[in-house]
C-alpha positions in Angstrom: 0.0 0.0 0.0 1.2 3.4 -0.9 1.8 6.0 1.9 -0.3 9.1 2.0 1.6 11.9 0.4 0.9 15.2 2.1 0.2 18.0 -0.3 -1.2 21.5 0.0 -4.5 20.0 -1.2 -4.9 18.7 2.4 -4.5 22.2 4.0 -7.7 23.7 5.2 -6.1 27.0 6.0 -5.9 26.8 9.8 -2.3 26.3 11.0 -3.1 24.3 14.1 -5.6 21.9 12.4 -3.3 21.5 9.3 -0.4 20.6 11.6 -2.5 18.1 13.5 -3.8 16.5 10.2 -0.2 16.2 9.0 0.8 14.4 12.2 -2.1 12.0 11.8 -0.9 11.3 8.3 2.6 10.6 9.5 1.3 8.1 12.1 -0.7 6.2 9.5 2.3 6.2 7.2 4.3 4.6 10.0 1.9 1.6 9.9 1.8 1.6 6.1 5.6 1.5 5.9 5.7 -2.0 7.4 2.4 -3.8 7.0 4.0 -7.1 8.2 4.9 -5.6 11.5 3.5 -7.6 14.4 0.4 -6.0 16.0 1.9 -6.9 19.4 5.2 -5.3 18.6 6.2 -2.2 20.6 6.3 -0.1 17.4 2.8 -1.0 16.2 1.2 -1.0 19.7 2.7 2.4 20.5 1.7 3.9 17.2 -1.9 2.7 17.5 -2.1 3.9 21.1 -0.6 7.2 20.2 -2.9 7.6 17.2 -6.0 6.8 19.3 -5.0 9.4 22.0 -4.0 12.0 19.4 -7.3 11.5 17.4 -9.3 12.3 20.5 -7.2 15.4 21.1 -7.5 16.5 17.5 -11.2 16.0 17.3 -11.7 18.0 20.5 -9.5 20.8 19.1 -11.5 20.8 15.8 -14.9 20.6 17.5 -14.0 23.5 19.9 -12.9 25.6 16.9 -16.1 24.8 15.1 -18.1 25.7 18.2 -16.2 29.1 18.5 -17.0 30.1 14.9 -20.6 28.9 15.1 -20.2 26.1 12.5 -23.7 25.1 11.6 -23.0 21.4 11.1 -21.1 20.7 14.2 -23.3 17.9 15.5 -23.1 16.0 12.2 -19.3 16.5 12.0 -18.9 15.4 15.7 -21.0 12.3 15.0 -18.6 11.4 12.1 -15.7 11.8 14.6 -17.4 9.4 17.1 -18.1 6.9 14.4 -14.4 7.0 13.3 -13.3 6.5 17.0 -15.6 3.5 17.4 -14.8 1.8 14.1 -11.0 2.3 14.7 -11.2 1.0 18.2 -13.0 -2.1 17.0 -10.5 -2.7 14.2 -7.6 -2.3 16.5 -9.1 -4.7 19.1 -9.7 -7.2 16.3 -6.2 -6.8 14.9 -4.5 -7.2 18.2 -6.5 -10.2 19.2 -6.8 -12.2 16.0 -3.9 -11.5 13.7 -0.2 -11.1 13.9 0.4 -8.4 11.4 -1.5 -5.1 10.9 -4.5 -6.1 8.6 -4.9 -4.3 5.3 -8.5 -3.5 6.2 -7.3 -1.4 9.1 -4.7 0.4 7.0 -7.2 1.0 4.2 -9.8 2.3 6.6 -7.4 4.7 8.4 -5.9 5.9 5.1 -9.2 6.4 3.2 -11.2 7.9 6.1 -8.5 10.5 7.0 -7.9 11.6 3.4 -11.6 11.7 2.5 -12.5 13.4 5.8 -9.9 16.2 5.4 -10.6 16.7 1.7 -14.4 16.7 1.9 -15.7 17.3 5.4 -13.0 19.5 7.0 -12.8 21.8 4.0 
């Protein structure tokens, strides 16, 4: 699987949010870089834990910003964030309990959701 290549196309024009999106892309790319890495390995476990924690922080930052500017679709956007958190948590649990290497379905989901979400919803 090809890594996500960060381009200006992903920039929404808010320095903090753009930096956070870029860091999320870097974390996903760490997993993509070695798809045969063992899910129980320190590298994969730490990356997944870091990503889970960082996503919560990022979503809170994004939602607070939306609240401050009176974004009219905040509830819908926040619901998409919660759905991502639940789906990702389920995929991570499944991966760590049932397979040795990071499953392609998890990598595809993370890669596709993040790029589509930034390019379509966050814009």
